[in-house]
N, C-alpha and C positions, 0 to 999 in steps of 0.2 A: 168912928174905927177905933181901934185900939192901935198901941203902936206895935205888936207883935203883928198885925194884920200887914203894916205898912214894912215890916222887916220882910216877911214872906212877900209881898209885892216887890218890894228891891231886890229880894234875893231872886226871884224869878225873872227879873228884868235884866239884872247881870248874867244869868245863865243864858238867856233868849239873845243876847248882846254877843255873849261870848262865842255861843255856835252860829251866830252870823258870820261873825268875824272868822271865825275856823274853816267855815264852807266859803267864803269870798277867797280866801288864801290857798286852799288846796283843790278845790274844783276849777276853776278855768286853767289853772296849772295843770290837772291832769289831762283836760282835753286837749288842751293846746299840745301840749307832748307828746301824746298819742299820735294827733295828727300831724305834727311835726314829722316824726318819724316816719308816719305813711307816707308825707309827700317827699322826704328824701329819699326813700327806700323807692319809691314809683319814679320819683326822675333820676335816680342812679340807673333802674334798669330802663327805662327810657332811653338814656343815653346809650347804653351799650347794645339796644334793637338797632338804634339810628346809627351807629357808628359800623355795625355789622350790614346793616342795609333791610332790615327785616321790619320794613313799615308796618307790616300788618301787628306784630307784638308792642309794636311800638305806638301805636295807635291803641289798643287793648290797655296798654301800662297806662296813658295819660288818660282814660276812659277812668279806671281806676281811681287816681289821684283826683281827679275831677268830682267823680261820685262821692269819694270821701270828703270832701272840702264843701261841697254843696250840701252835704247830711248834717254840716256841724257849721255851716255858714250864720244862722240865723240865732244860734246859741252862742256863738263868739262876738255877735253884735252888741251883746249884753255888756260885754267884760274889755272887747278889744276897741280900737279905734277902727271906725268904719273905713276910714281912706287906705287903711292897709288891708283889709279885707278887700276892698273893692279892687286895690292894685293887683292881689295876690289873684282875684278871680277872674279879672283883665287878660293877666299873664297865664293861667291856664287856659282861657279860652283862644288866647295865641296861641301857643303850643298844641291846641287842636287843630286851628286851622292851618299852622305850617306842618305838622305831620301830614295832614291831608294834601296838602301841596308838594311834600316831600323835599322841603327846603332845610337840608342837613344842617347846614352851618349856622344858620339863624336860629334853629331849635334849640341846637345845644347852647347859645348864648340864654335862651328866652328858659332853660332847664336849670340852668345855673344859679339864674335870679330867682326861681322857684325854691332851690334848697337855700339861699341866702334869705330871703324873706322866711320863709318858714323857721327857720333858725332863729332869726332876729323875734320874730312872735314869740318865740317860746322863750328866750333869754329875757324879754321885756316882762316876764311872766315869774319872776325869780323875786322870792319874798327878799328884801334886805331891808336895813334900816334908812337907809336913804330913801327908798319907796313910801316911809312913814311920810317925809318930808315935803 
């Protein structure tokens, strides 16, 4: 092989590596940001329904949050810690059960926990120089 062939191969390898890094720094962030916004908005909506005593709408809002999370869960396992995702999943399922039992005080704490967990997951995907080390 000539030296120009090695140069082309090296250039292609650098471009592929650059595209892979660009993907790894943007795609997970986009997915988790959208999911975090959905979960936080759903939790706020559910809180308002619980405080108003509207358990039917609270159950529907929690179902939408759970569906959104379940849709993205397997994809997120490629990028995020499984324990964090499993804990969020368990908390969502706990909220569903608490709403079915109409436990208003406990479900409000769990909904706050969902907001905190979704915010935490979004914030750990922020690119900083510290993340490189």
